[in-house]
PDB file of N, CA, C and O in Angstrom:
ATOM      1  N   MET A   1     -16.459  -5.997  10.659  1.00  0.00           N
ATOM      2  CA  MET A   1     -17.339  -5.140   9.903  1.00  0.00           C
ATOM      3  C   MET A   1     -17.173  -5.439   8.411  1.00  0.00           C
ATOM      4  O   MET A   1     -16.062  -5.364   7.886  1.00  0.00           O
ATOM      5  N   ARG A   2     -18.242  -5.769   7.746  1.00  0.00           N
ATOM      6  CA  ARG A   2     -18.195  -6.097   6.329  1.00  0.00           C
ATOM      7  C   ARG A   2     -18.325  -4.832   5.493  1.00  0.00           C
ATOM      8  O   ARG A   2     -19.081  -3.917   5.821  1.00  0.00           O
ATOM      9  N   ALA A   3     -17.569  -4.811   4.409  1.00  0.00           N
ATOM     10  CA  ALA A   3     -17.654  -3.681   3.488  1.00  0.00           C
ATOM     11  C   ALA A   3     -18.905  -3.826   2.638  1.00  0.00           C
ATOM     12  O   ALA A   3     -19.321  -4.936   2.308  1.00  0.00           O
ATOM     13  N   SER A   4     -19.492  -2.709   2.293  1.00  0.00           N
ATOM     14  CA  SER A   4     -20.669  -2.746   1.434  1.00  0.00           C
ATOM     15  C   SER A   4     -20.261  -3.154   0.028  1.00  0.00           C
ATOM     16  O   SER A   4     -19.106  -2.963  -0.354  1.00  0.00           O
ATOM     17  N   PRO A   5     -21.194  -3.721  -0.762  1.00  0.00           N
ATOM     18  CA  PRO A   5     -20.852  -4.096  -2.141  1.00  0.00           C
ATOM     19  C   PRO A   5     -20.305  -2.921  -2.946  1.00  0.00           C
ATOM     20  O   PRO A   5     -19.408  -3.105  -3.768  1.00  0.00           O
ATOM     21  N   THR A   6     -20.828  -1.723  -2.723  1.00  0.00           N
ATOM     22  CA  THR A   6     -20.339  -0.552  -3.449  1.00  0.00           C
ATOM     23  C   THR A   6     -18.873  -0.311  -3.122  1.00  0.00           C
ATOM     24  O   THR A   6     -18.071  -0.040  -4.016  1.00  0.00           O
ATOM     25  N   ARG A   7     -18.527  -0.407  -1.868  1.00  0.00           N
ATOM     26  CA  ARG A   7     -17.144  -0.195  -1.470  1.00  0.00           C
ATOM     27  C   ARG A   7     -16.241  -1.283  -2.045  1.00  0.00           C
ATOM     28  O   ARG A   7     -15.137  -0.991  -2.504  1.00  0.00           O
ATOM     29  N   LEU A   8     -16.696  -2.527  -2.025  1.00  0.00           N
ATOM     30  CA  LEU A   8     -15.900  -3.607  -2.589  1.00  0.00           C
ATOM     31  C   LEU A   8     -15.699  -3.410  -4.085  1.00  0.00           C
ATOM     32  O   LEU A   8     -14.591  -3.605  -4.584  1.00  0.00           O
ATOM     33  N   ASN A   9     -16.737  -3.030  -4.806  1.00  0.00           N
ATOM     34  CA  ASN A   9     -16.615  -2.813  -6.242  1.00  0.00           C
ATOM     35  C   ASN A   9     -15.635  -1.679  -6.533  1.00  0.00           C
ATOM     36  O   ASN A   9     -14.824  -1.793  -7.453  1.00  0.00           O
ATOM     37  N   ARG A  10     -15.692  -0.615  -5.787  1.00  0.00           N
ATOM     38  CA  ARG A  10     -14.753   0.500  -5.991  1.00  0.00           C
ATOM     39  C   ARG A  10     -13.334   0.023  -5.753  1.00  0.00           C
ATOM     40  O   ARG A  10     -12.421   0.413  -6.482  1.00  0.00           O
ATOM     41  N   TYR A  11     -13.134  -0.812  -4.748  1.00  0.00           N
ATOM     42  CA  TYR A  11     -11.796  -1.313  -4.446  1.00  0.00           C
ATOM     43  C   TYR A  11     -11.259  -2.145  -5.605  1.00  0.00           C
ATOM     44  O   TYR A  11     -10.123  -1.947  -6.037  1.00  0.00           O
ATOM     45  N   HIS A  12     -12.063  -3.066  -6.107  1.00  0.00           N
ATOM     46  CA  HIS A  12     -11.586  -3.956  -7.157  1.00  0.00           C
ATOM     47  C   HIS A  12     -11.459  -3.266  -8.503  1.00  0.00           C
ATOM     48  O   HIS A  12     -10.578  -3.619  -9.288  1.00  0.00           O
ATOM     49  N   GLU A  13     -12.299  -2.307  -8.789  1.00  0.00           N
ATOM     50  CA  GLU A  13     -12.275  -1.665 -10.105  1.00  0.00           C
ATOM     51  C   GLU A  13     -11.190  -0.616 -10.244  1.00  0.00           C
ATOM     52  O   GLU A  13     -10.681  -0.413 -11.346  1.00  0.00           O
ATOM     53  N   GLY A  14     -10.824   0.047  -9.184  1.00  0.00           N
ATOM     54  CA  GLY A  14      -9.857   1.122  -9.333  1.00  0.00           C
ATOM     55  C   GLY A  14      -9.030   1.366  -8.097  1.00  0.00           C
ATOM     56  O   GLY A  14      -8.919   2.503  -7.638  1.00  0.00           O
ATOM     57  N   ALA A  15      -8.452   0.324  -7.553  1.00  0.00           N
ATOM     58  CA  ALA A  15      -7.722   0.441  -6.293  1.00  0.00           C
ATOM     59  C   ALA A  15      -6.649   1.515  -6.356  1.00  0.00           C
ATOM     60  O   ALA A  15      -6.540   2.322  -5.434  1.00  0.00           O
ATOM     61  N   MET A  16      -5.860   1.546  -7.413  1.00  0.00           N
ATOM     62  CA  MET A  16      -4.765   2.508  -7.465  1.00  0.00           C
ATOM     63  C   MET A  16      -5.273   3.939  -7.555  1.00  0.00           C
ATOM     64  O   MET A  16      -4.639   4.846  -7.016  1.00  0.00           O
ATOM     65  N   GLY A  17      -6.380   4.160  -8.211  1.00  0.00           N
ATOM     66  CA  GLY A  17      -6.941   5.504  -8.293  1.00  0.00           C
ATOM     67  C   GLY A  17      -7.395   6.025  -6.947  1.00  0.00           C
ATOM     68  O   GLY A  17      -7.538   7.232  -6.754  1.00  0.00           O
ATOM     69  N   GLU A  18      -7.622   5.110  -6.013  1.00  0.00           N
ATOM     70  CA  GLU A  18      -8.116   5.488  -4.694  1.00  0.00           C
ATOM     71  C   GLU A  18      -7.026   5.443  -3.627  1.00  0.00           C
ATOM     72  O   GLU A  18      -7.321   5.508  -2.434  1.00  0.00           O
ATOM     73  N   LEU A  19      -5.782   5.334  -4.050  1.00  0.00           N
ATOM     74  CA  LEU A  19      -4.670   5.272  -3.104  1.00  0.00           C
ATOM     75  C   LEU A  19      -3.674   6.395  -3.399  1.00  0.00           C
ATOM     76  O   LEU A  19      -2.534   6.124  -3.775  1.00  0.00           O
ATOM     77  N   PRO A  20      -4.085   7.631  -3.235  1.00  0.00           N
ATOM     78  CA  PRO A  20      -3.207   8.745  -3.593  1.00  0.00           C
ATOM     79  C   PRO A  20      -1.959   8.860  -2.720  1.00  0.00           C
ATOM     80  O   PRO A  20      -1.012   9.546  -3.106  1.00  0.00           O
ATOM     81  N   ARG A  21      -1.931   8.223  -1.579  1.00  0.00           N
ATOM     82  CA  ARG A  21      -0.761   8.301  -0.701  1.00  0.00           C
ATOM     83  C   ARG A  21       0.344   7.344  -1.114  1.00  0.00           C
ATOM     84  O   ARG A  21       1.468   7.450  -0.625  1.00  0.00           O
ATOM     85  N   ILE A  22       0.038   6.409  -2.010  1.00  0.00           N
ATOM     86  CA  ILE A  22       1.041   5.461  -2.494  1.00  0.00           C
ATOM     87  C   ILE A  22       1.658   6.055  -3.753  1.00  0.00           C
ATOM     88  O   ILE A  22       0.975   6.266  -4.755  1.00  0.00           O
ATOM     89  N   THR A  23       2.952   6.319  -3.686  1.00  0.00           N
ATOM     90  CA  THR A  23       3.625   7.002  -4.787  1.00  0.00           C
ATOM     91  C   THR A  23       4.789   6.180  -5.321  1.00  0.00           C
ATOM     92  O   THR A  23       5.334   5.312  -4.639  1.00  0.00           O
ATOM     93  N   PHE A  24       5.150   6.484  -6.560  1.00  0.00           N
ATOM     94  CA  PHE A  24       6.270   5.809  -7.225  1.00  0.00           C
ATOM     95  C   PHE A  24       7.157   6.885  -7.828  1.00  0.00           C
ATOM     96  O   PHE A  24       6.681   7.794  -8.509  1.00  0.00           O
ATOM     97  N   ASN A  25       8.463   6.771  -7.568  1.00  0.00           N
ATOM     98  CA  ASN A  25       9.423   7.715  -8.132  1.00  0.00           C
ATOM     99  C   ASN A  25      10.748   6.963  -8.236  1.00  0.00           C
ATOM    100  O   ASN A  25      11.283   6.481  -7.238  1.00  0.00           O
ATOM    101  N   ALA A  26      11.262   6.872  -9.454  1.00  0.00           N
ATOM    102  CA  ALA A  26      12.509   6.129  -9.668  1.00  0.00           C
ATOM    103  C   ALA A  26      13.662   6.666  -8.825  1.00  0.00           C
ATOM    104  O   ALA A  26      14.618   5.942  -8.551  1.00  0.00           O
ATOM    105  N   LYS A  27      13.579   7.929  -8.414  1.00  0.00           N
ATOM    106  CA  LYS A  27      14.655   8.539  -7.624  1.00  0.00           C
ATOM    107  C   LYS A  27      14.475   8.368  -6.117  1.00  0.00           C
ATOM    108  O   LYS A  27      15.336   8.773  -5.337  1.00  0.00           O
ATOM    109  N   VAL A  28      13.367   7.773  -5.713  1.00  0.00           N
ATOM    110  CA  VAL A  28      13.102   7.551  -4.286  1.00  0.00           C
ATOM    111  C   VAL A  28      12.957   6.049  -4.059  1.00  0.00           C
ATOM    112  O   VAL A  28      12.025   5.425  -4.566  1.00  0.00           O
ATOM    113  N   MET A  29      13.862   5.487  -3.312  1.00  0.00           N
ATOM    114  CA  MET A  29      13.847   4.069  -2.953  1.00  0.00           C
ATOM    115  C   MET A  29      13.786   3.167  -4.185  1.00  0.00           C
ATOM    116  O   MET A  29      13.143   2.118  -4.167  1.00  0.00           O
ATOM    117  N   GLY A  30      14.450   3.580  -5.235  1.00  0.00           N
ATOM    118  CA  GLY A  30      14.540   2.756  -6.445  1.00  0.00           C
ATOM    119  C   GLY A  30      13.221   2.522  -7.153  1.00  0.00           C
ATOM    120  O   GLY A  30      13.078   1.542  -7.884  1.00  0.00           O
ATOM    121  N   GLY A  31      12.264   3.399  -6.952  1.00  0.00           N
ATOM    122  CA  GLY A  31      10.973   3.258  -7.617  1.00  0.00           C
ATOM    123  C   GLY A  31       9.983   2.361  -6.903  1.00  0.00           C
ATOM    124  O   GLY A  31       8.887   2.121  -7.411  1.00  0.00           O
ATOM    125  N   LYS A  32      10.354   1.857  -5.723  1.00  0.00           N
ATOM    126  CA  LYS A  32       9.420   1.020  -4.956  1.00  0.00           C
ATOM    127  C   LYS A  32       8.242   1.876  -4.507  1.00  0.00           C
ATOM    128  O   LYS A  32       8.375   3.092  -4.370  1.00  0.00           O
ATOM    129  N   PRO A  33       7.095   1.249  -4.279  1.00  0.00           N
ATOM    130  CA  PRO A  33       5.950   2.021  -3.788  1.00  0.00           C
ATOM    131  C   PRO A  33       6.252   2.588  -2.403  1.00  0.00           C
ATOM    132  O   PRO A  33       6.633   1.861  -1.486  1.00  0.00           O
ATOM    133  N   CYS A  34       6.074   3.892  -2.276  1.00  0.00           N
ATOM    134  CA  CYS A  34       6.379   4.598  -1.031  1.00  0.00           C
ATOM    135  C   CYS A  34       5.146   5.330  -0.518  1.00  0.00           C
ATOM    136  O   CYS A  34       4.126   5.436  -1.198  1.00  0.00           O
ATOM    137  N   ILE A  35       5.274   5.821   0.685  1.00  0.00           N
ATOM    138  CA  ILE A  35       4.207   6.592   1.306  1.00  0.00           C
ATOM    139  C   ILE A  35       4.459   8.082   1.048  1.00  0.00           C
ATOM    140  O   ILE A  35       5.453   8.638   1.514  1.00  0.00           O
ATOM    141  N   ARG A  36       3.565   8.711   0.315  1.00  0.00           N
ATOM    142  CA  ARG A  36       3.582  10.155   0.034  1.00  0.00           C
ATOM    143  C   ARG A  36       4.950  10.683  -0.394  1.00  0.00           C
ATOM    144  O   ARG A  36       5.344  11.781   0.000  1.00  0.00           O
ATOM    145  N   GLY A  37       5.666   9.911  -1.194  1.00  0.00           N
ATOM    146  CA  GLY A  37       6.948  10.370  -1.721  1.00  0.00           C
ATOM    147  C   GLY A  37       8.092  10.343  -0.726  1.00  0.00           C
ATOM    148  O   GLY A  37       9.206  10.753  -1.050  1.00  0.00           O
ATOM    149  N   MET A  38       7.831   9.867   0.473  1.00  0.00           N
ATOM    150  CA  MET A  38       8.874   9.800   1.497  1.00  0.00           C
ATOM    151  C   MET A  38       9.670   8.507   1.343  1.00  0.00           C
ATOM    152  O   MET A  38       9.283   7.618   0.584  1.00  0.00           O
ATOM    153  N   ARG A  39      10.754   8.412   2.049  1.00  0.00           N
ATOM    154  CA  ARG A  39      11.602   7.225   2.003  1.00  0.00           C
ATOM    155  C   ARG A  39      11.102   6.150   2.970  1.00  0.00           C
ATOM    156  O   ARG A  39      11.880   5.542   3.705  1.00  0.00           O
ATOM    157  N   VAL A  40       9.818   5.938   2.953  1.00  0.00           N
ATOM    158  CA  VAL A  40       9.180   4.878   3.730  1.00  0.00           C
ATOM    159  C   VAL A  40       8.400   4.041   2.721  1.00  0.00           C
ATOM    160  O   VAL A  40       7.439   4.516   2.115  1.00  0.00           O
ATOM    161  N   THR A  41       8.823   2.794   2.550  1.00  0.00           N
ATOM    162  CA  THR A  41       8.169   1.953   1.550  1.00  0.00           C
ATOM    163  C   THR A  41       6.916   1.287   2.112  1.00  0.00           C
ATOM    164  O   THR A  41       6.757   1.112   3.320  1.00  0.00           O
ATOM    165  N   VAL A  42       6.046   0.930   1.190  1.00  0.00           N
ATOM    166  CA  VAL A  42       4.856   0.167   1.557  1.00  0.00           C
ATOM    167  C   VAL A  42       5.286  -1.113   2.259  1.00  0.00           C
ATOM    168  O   VAL A  42       4.682  -1.508   3.256  1.00  0.00           O
ATOM    169  N   SER A  43       6.326  -1.765   1.743  1.00  0.00           N
ATOM    170  CA  SER A  43       6.755  -3.031   2.349  1.00  0.00           C
ATOM    171  C   SER A  43       7.241  -2.844   3.789  1.00  0.00           C
ATOM    172  O   SER A  43       7.076  -3.743   4.613  1.00  0.00           O
ATOM    173  N   THR A  44       7.827  -1.710   4.098  1.00  0.00           N
ATOM    174  CA  THR A  44       8.238  -1.440   5.481  1.00  0.00           C
ATOM    175  C   THR A  44       7.023  -1.402   6.395  1.00  0.00           C
ATOM    176  O   THR A  44       7.014  -2.028   7.455  1.00  0.00           O
ATOM    177  N   VAL A  45       6.009  -0.672   5.986  1.00  0.00           N
ATOM    178  CA  VAL A  45       4.799  -0.533   6.794  1.00  0.00           C
ATOM    179  C   VAL A  45       4.085  -1.879   6.921  1.00  0.00           C
ATOM    180  O   VAL A  45       3.677  -2.266   8.017  1.00  0.00           O
ATOM    181  N   VAL A  46       3.935  -2.583   5.814  1.00  0.00           N
ATOM    182  CA  VAL A  46       3.257  -3.880   5.841  1.00  0.00           C
ATOM    183  C   VAL A  46       4.046  -4.879   6.696  1.00  0.00           C
ATOM    184  O   VAL A  46       3.459  -5.670   7.434  1.00  0.00           O
ATOM    185  N   GLY A  47       5.359  -4.836   6.591  1.00  0.00           N
ATOM    186  CA  GLY A  47       6.188  -5.710   7.414  1.00  0.00           C
ATOM    187  C   GLY A  47       6.016  -5.454   8.895  1.00  0.00           C
ATOM    188  O   GLY A  47       5.994  -6.392   9.692  1.00  0.00           O
ATOM    189  N   LEU A  48       5.895  -4.196   9.268  1.00  0.00           N
ATOM    190  CA  LEU A  48       5.671  -3.867  10.684  1.00  0.00           C
ATOM    191  C   LEU A  48       4.323  -4.391  11.161  1.00  0.00           C
ATOM    192  O   LEU A  48       4.212  -4.930  12.263  1.00  0.00           O
ATOM    193  N   VAL A  49       3.304  -4.231  10.330  1.00  0.00           N
ATOM    194  CA  VAL A  49       1.990  -4.752  10.699  1.00  0.00           C
ATOM    195  C   VAL A  49       2.050  -6.281  10.809  1.00  0.00           C
ATOM    196  O   VAL A  49       1.480  -6.864  11.731  1.00  0.00           O
ATOM    197  N   ALA A  50       2.739  -6.918   9.871  1.00  0.00           N
ATOM    198  CA  ALA A  50       2.839  -8.379   9.863  1.00  0.00           C
ATOM    199  C   ALA A  50       3.580  -8.920  11.083  1.00  0.00           C
ATOM    200  O   ALA A  50       3.338 -10.049  11.508  1.00  0.00           O
ATOM    201  N   THR A  51       4.478  -8.120  11.644  1.00  0.00           N
ATOM    202  CA  THR A  51       5.214  -8.555  12.838  1.00  0.00           C
ATOM    203  C   THR A  51       4.545  -8.045  14.113  1.00  0.00           C
ATOM    204  O   THR A  51       5.180  -7.895  15.157  1.00  0.00           O
ATOM    205  N   GLU A  52       3.259  -7.789  13.994  1.00  0.00           N
ATOM    206  CA  GLU A  52       2.374  -7.479  15.115  1.00  0.00           C
ATOM    207  C   GLU A  52       2.625  -6.142  15.800  1.00  0.00           C
ATOM    208  O   GLU A  52       2.301  -5.974  16.976  1.00  0.00           O
ATOM    209  N   HIS A  53       3.201  -5.192  15.070  1.00  0.00           N
ATOM    210  CA  HIS A  53       3.266  -3.839  15.610  1.00  0.00           C
ATOM    211  C   HIS A  53       1.885  -3.214  15.460  1.00  0.00           C
ATOM    212  O   HIS A  53       1.229  -3.380  14.431  1.00  0.00           O
ATOM    213  N   THR A  54       1.453  -2.507  16.471  1.00  0.00           N
ATOM    214  CA  THR A  54       0.170  -1.816  16.375  1.00  0.00           C
ATOM    215  C   THR A  54       0.337  -0.562  15.528  1.00  0.00           C
ATOM    216  O   THR A  54       1.450  -0.088  15.299  1.00  0.00           O
ATOM    217  N   HIS A  55      -0.789  -0.040  15.070  1.00  0.00           N
ATOM    218  CA  HIS A  55      -0.723   1.208  14.310  1.00  0.00           C
ATOM    219  C   HIS A  55      -0.103   2.313  15.160  1.00  0.00           C
ATOM    220  O   HIS A  55       0.674   3.125  14.656  1.00  0.00           O
ATOM    221  N   ALA A  56      -0.440   2.345  16.437  1.00  0.00           N
ATOM    222  CA  ALA A  56       0.117   3.365  17.333  1.00  0.00           C
ATOM    223  C   ALA A  56       1.640   3.235  17.423  1.00  0.00           C
ATOM    224  O   ALA A  56       2.350   4.240  17.428  1.00  0.00           O
ATOM    225  N   GLU A  57       2.137   2.004  17.495  1.00  0.00           N
ATOM    226  CA  GLU A  57       3.589   1.792  17.548  1.00  0.00           C
ATOM    227  C   GLU A  57       4.258   2.258  16.255  1.00  0.00           C
ATOM    228  O   GLU A  57       5.325   2.871  16.286  1.00  0.00           O
ATOM    229  N   ILE A  58       3.629   1.966  15.133  1.00  0.00           N
ATOM    230  CA  ILE A  58       4.191   2.391  13.842  1.00  0.00           C
ATOM    231  C   ILE A  58       4.228   3.907  13.768  1.00  0.00           C
ATOM    232  O   ILE A  58       5.210   4.485  13.301  1.00  0.00           O
ATOM    233  N   LEU A  59       3.176   4.547  14.220  1.00  0.00           N
ATOM    234  CA  LEU A  59       3.129   6.014  14.193  1.00  0.00           C
ATOM    235  C   LEU A  59       4.146   6.618  15.161  1.00  0.00           C
ATOM    236  O   LEU A  59       4.641   7.720  14.925  1.00  0.00           O
ATOM    237  N   ASP A  60       4.460   5.914  16.236  1.00  0.00           N
ATOM    238  CA  ASP A  60       5.518   6.371  17.143  1.00  0.00           C
ATOM    239  C   ASP A  60       6.887   6.234  16.492  1.00  0.00           C
ATOM    240  O   ASP A  60       7.738   7.112  16.635  1.00  0.00           O
ATOM    241  N   LEU A  61       7.102   5.119  15.768  1.00  0.00           N
ATOM    242  CA  LEU A  61       8.381   4.894  15.088  1.00  0.00           C
ATOM    243  C   LEU A  61       8.585   5.871  13.929  1.00  0.00           C
ATOM    244  O   LEU A  61       9.704   6.311  13.668  1.00  0.00           O
ATOM    245  N   TYR A  62       7.508   6.199  13.249  1.00  0.00           N
ATOM    246  CA  TYR A  62       7.538   7.089  12.089  1.00  0.00           C
ATOM    247  C   TYR A  62       6.531   8.213  12.323  1.00  0.00           C
ATOM    248  O   TYR A  62       5.429   8.169  11.775  1.00  0.00           O
ATOM    249  N   PRO A  63       6.885   9.219  13.124  1.00  0.00           N
ATOM    250  CA  PRO A  63       5.919  10.251  13.520  1.00  0.00           C
ATOM    251  C   PRO A  63       5.378  11.100  12.363  1.00  0.00           C
ATOM    252  O   PRO A  63       4.382  11.805  12.526  1.00  0.00           O
ATOM    253  N   TYR A  64       6.018  11.036  11.216  1.00  0.00           N
ATOM    254  CA  TYR A  64       5.548  11.799  10.055  1.00  0.00           C
ATOM    255  C   TYR A  64       4.516  11.016   9.248  1.00  0.00           C
ATOM    256  O   TYR A  64       3.974  11.537   8.273  1.00  0.00           O
ATOM    257  N   LEU A  65       4.237   9.770   9.642  1.00  0.00           N
ATOM    258  CA  LEU A  65       3.169   9.005   9.006  1.00  0.00           C
ATOM    259  C   LEU A  65       1.854   9.297   9.697  1.00  0.00           C
ATOM    260  O   LEU A  65       1.809   9.793  10.823  1.00  0.00           O
ATOM    261  N   GLU A  66       0.779   8.973   8.985  1.00  0.00           N
ATOM    262  CA  GLU A  66      -0.567   9.146   9.519  1.00  0.00           C
ATOM    263  C   GLU A  66      -1.306   7.814   9.411  1.00  0.00           C
ATOM    264  O   GLU A  66      -0.920   6.940   8.635  1.00  0.00           O
ATOM    265  N   GLU A  67      -2.357   7.671  10.185  1.00  0.00           N
ATOM    266  CA  GLU A  67      -3.161   6.449  10.172  1.00  0.00           C
ATOM    267  C   GLU A  67      -3.590   6.079   8.748  1.00  0.00           C
ATOM    268  O   GLU A  67      -3.562   4.905   8.380  1.00  0.00           O
ATOM    269  N   GLU A  68      -3.980   7.055   7.964  1.00  0.00           N
ATOM    270  CA  GLU A  68      -4.417   6.796   6.581  1.00  0.00           C
ATOM    271  C   GLU A  68      -3.281   6.227   5.727  1.00  0.00           C
ATOM    272  O   GLU A  68      -3.534   5.452   4.805  1.00  0.00           O
ATOM    273  N   ASP A  69      -2.042   6.600   6.022  1.00  0.00           N
ATOM    274  CA  ASP A  69      -0.893   6.032   5.301  1.00  0.00           C
ATOM    275  C   ASP A  69      -0.825   4.518   5.515  1.00  0.00           C
ATOM    276  O   ASP A  69      -0.599   3.762   4.571  1.00  0.00           O
ATOM    277  N   ILE A  70      -1.018   4.091   6.741  1.00  0.00           N
ATOM    278  CA  ILE A  70      -0.972   2.664   7.063  1.00  0.00           C
ATOM    279  C   ILE A  70      -2.110   1.938   6.353  1.00  0.00           C
ATOM    280  O   ILE A  70      -1.908   0.877   5.761  1.00  0.00           O
ATOM    281  N   ARG A  71      -3.297   2.512   6.415  1.00  0.00           N
ATOM    282  CA  ARG A  71      -4.451   1.888   5.773  1.00  0.00           C
ATOM    283  C   ARG A  71      -4.227   1.715   4.281  1.00  0.00           C
ATOM    284  O   ARG A  71      -4.496   0.648   3.729  1.00  0.00           O
ATOM    285  N   GLN A  72      -3.735   2.762   3.627  1.00  0.00           N
ATOM    286  CA  GLN A  72      -3.524   2.665   2.182  1.00  0.00           C
ATOM    287  C   GLN A  72      -2.377   1.722   1.834  1.00  0.00           C
ATOM    288  O   GLN A  72      -2.423   1.067   0.792  1.00  0.00           O
ATOM    289  N   ALA A  73      -1.358   1.635   2.669  1.00  0.00           N
ATOM    290  CA  ALA A  73      -0.267   0.682   2.428  1.00  0.00           C
ATOM    291  C   ALA A  73      -0.812  -0.749   2.464  1.00  0.00           C
ATOM    292  O   ALA A  73      -0.461  -1.570   1.617  1.00  0.00           O
ATOM    293  N   LEU A  74      -1.653  -1.038   3.429  1.00  0.00           N
ATOM    294  CA  LEU A  74      -2.247  -2.371   3.517  1.00  0.00           C
ATOM    295  C   LEU A  74      -3.181  -2.641   2.344  1.00  0.00           C
ATOM    296  O   LEU A  74      -3.210  -3.750   1.810  1.00  0.00           O
ATOM    297  N   GLN A  75      -3.934  -1.642   1.949  1.00  0.00           N
ATOM    298  CA  GLN A  75      -4.848  -1.802   0.814  1.00  0.00           C
ATOM    299  C   GLN A  75      -4.059  -2.051  -0.470  1.00  0.00           C
ATOM    300  O   GLN A  75      -4.441  -2.892  -1.283  1.00  0.00           O
ATOM    301  N   TYR A  76      -2.964  -1.322  -0.651  1.00  0.00           N
ATOM    302  CA  TYR A  76      -2.125  -1.520  -1.834  1.00  0.00           C
ATOM    303  C   TYR A  76      -1.530  -2.930  -1.838  1.00  0.00           C
ATOM    304  O   TYR A  76      -1.512  -3.594  -2.874  1.00  0.00           O
ATOM    305  N   ALA A  77      -1.045  -3.382  -0.686  1.00  0.00           N
ATOM    306  CA  ALA A  77      -0.448  -4.722  -0.598  1.00  0.00           C
ATOM    307  C   ALA A  77      -1.488  -5.795  -0.919  1.00  0.00           C
ATOM    308  O   ALA A  77      -1.177  -6.777  -1.594  1.00  0.00           O
ATOM    309  N   ALA A  78      -2.701  -5.616  -0.446  1.00  0.00           N
ATOM    310  CA  ALA A  78      -3.763  -6.579  -0.741  1.00  0.00           C
ATOM    311  C   ALA A  78      -4.072  -6.593  -2.230  1.00  0.00           C
ATOM    312  O   ALA A  78      -4.274  -7.657  -2.815  1.00  0.00           O
ATOM    313  N   TRP A  79      -4.110  -5.433  -2.835  1.00  0.00           N
ATOM    314  CA  TRP A  79      -4.363  -5.331  -4.273  1.00  0.00           C
ATOM    315  C   TRP A  79      -3.261  -6.028  -5.066  1.00  0.00           C
ATOM    316  O   TRP A  79      -3.544  -6.779  -5.999  1.00  0.00           O
ATOM    317  N   ARG A  80      -2.006  -5.780  -4.693  1.00  0.00           N
ATOM    318  CA  ARG A  80      -0.874  -6.403  -5.400  1.00  0.00           C
ATOM    319  C   ARG A  80      -0.860  -7.918  -5.207  1.00  0.00           C
ATOM    320  O   ARG A  80      -0.519  -8.656  -6.131  1.00  0.00           O
ATOM    321  N   ALA A  81      -1.222  -8.377  -4.035  1.00  0.00           N
ATOM    322  CA  ALA A  81      -1.234  -9.821  -3.775  1.00  0.00           C
ATOM    323  C   ALA A  81      -2.265 -10.532  -4.645  1.00  0.00           C
ATOM    324  O   ALA A  81      -2.105 -11.711  -4.960  1.00  0.00           O
ATOM    325  N   GLY A  82      -3.310  -9.828  -5.029  1.00  0.00           N
ATOM    326  CA  GLY A  82      -4.346 -10.419  -5.852  1.00  0.00           C
ATOM    327  C   GLY A  82      -4.079 -10.352  -7.344  1.00  0.00           C
ATOM    328  O   GLY A  82      -4.800 -10.966  -8.131  1.00  0.00           O
ATOM    329  N   GLU A  83      -3.055  -9.616  -7.738  1.00  0.00           N
ATOM    330  CA  GLU A  83      -2.730  -9.499  -9.161  1.00  0.00           C
ATOM    331  C   GLU A  83      -2.117 -10.782  -9.687  1.00  0.00           C
ATOM    332  O   GLU A  83      -1.429 -11.504  -8.965  1.00  0.00           O
ATOM    333  N   VAL A  84      -2.376 -11.050 -10.945  1.00  0.00           N
ATOM    334  CA  VAL A  84      -1.787 -12.208 -11.605  1.00  0.00           C
ATOM    335  C   VAL A  84      -1.004 -11.698 -12.796  1.00  0.00           C
ATOM    336  O   VAL A  84      -1.536 -10.972 -13.636  1.00  0.00           O
ATOM    337  N   GLU A  85       0.265 -12.080 -12.867  1.00  0.00           N
ATOM    338  CA  GLU A  85       1.090 -11.699 -14.014  1.00  0.00           C
ATOM    339  C   GLU A  85       1.082 -12.831 -15.018  1.00  0.00           C
ATOM    340  O   GLU A  85       1.321 -13.988 -14.675  1.00  0.00           O
ATOM    341  N   ILE A  86       0.804 -12.483 -16.259  1.00  0.00           N
ATOM    342  CA  ILE A  86       0.779 -13.474 -17.335  1.00  0.00           C
ATOM    343  C   ILE A  86       1.962 -13.199 -18.250  1.00  0.00           C
ATOM    344  O   ILE A  86       2.020 -12.145 -18.882  1.00  0.00           O
ATOM    345  N   PRO A  87       2.899 -14.127 -18.331  1.00  0.00           N
ATOM    346  CA  PRO A  87       4.061 -13.903 -19.188  1.00  0.00           C
ATOM    347  C   PRO A  87       3.637 -13.880 -20.662  1.00  0.00           C
ATOM    348  O   PRO A  87       2.784 -14.656 -21.094  1.00  0.00           O
ATOM    349  N   LEU A  88       4.256 -12.972 -21.415  1.00  0.00           N
ATOM    350  CA  LEU A  88       3.995 -12.896 -22.841  1.00  0.00           C
ATOM    351  C   LEU A  88       4.867 -13.908 -23.565  1.00  0.00           C
ATOM    352  O   LEU A  88       6.014 -14.147 -23.185  1.00  0.00           O
ATOM    353  N   ALA A  89       4.315 -14.488 -24.594  1.00  0.00           N
ATOM    354  CA  ALA A  89       5.093 -15.443 -25.401  1.00  0.00           C
ATOM    355  C   ALA A  89       6.183 -14.685 -26.142  1.00  0.00           C
ATOM    356  O   ALA A  89       5.952 -13.579 -26.630  1.00  0.00           O
ATOM    357  N   SER A  90       7.355 -15.269 -26.226  1.00  0.00           N
ATOM    358  CA  SER A  90       8.445 -14.602 -26.954  1.00  0.00           C
ATOM    359  C   SER A  90       8.189 -14.690 -28.458  1.00  0.00           C
ATOM    360  O   SER A  90       7.579 -15.639 -28.950  1.00  0.00           O
ATOM    361  N   ALA A  91       8.660 -13.700 -29.153  1.00  0.00           N
ATOM    362  CA  ALA A  91       8.414 -13.616 -30.603  1.00  0.00           C
ATOM    363  C   ALA A  91       9.298 -14.542 -31.395  1.00  0.00           C
ATOM    364  O   ALA A  91       9.208 -14.582 -32.622  1.00  0.00           O
TER     365      ALA A  91
END
């Protein structure tokens, strides 16, 4: 299923504004991106998907997660993978 151009534009223009379940807190998991402030990192969820766990299996392993948590974790990972860091010249 292809996303509509409107949906794609919203994703590229403001991905983080549309991912309220992805949270950052220096006191939780060292500031890594987490799911709804819990001690479950985006990388944990993405890693499970990458190792062919189904969404149902992930939800069984982490019963306090929801389907939308998995979707937003994947969306955040895709957004981060597309970012380019440009080093600043030293003064």
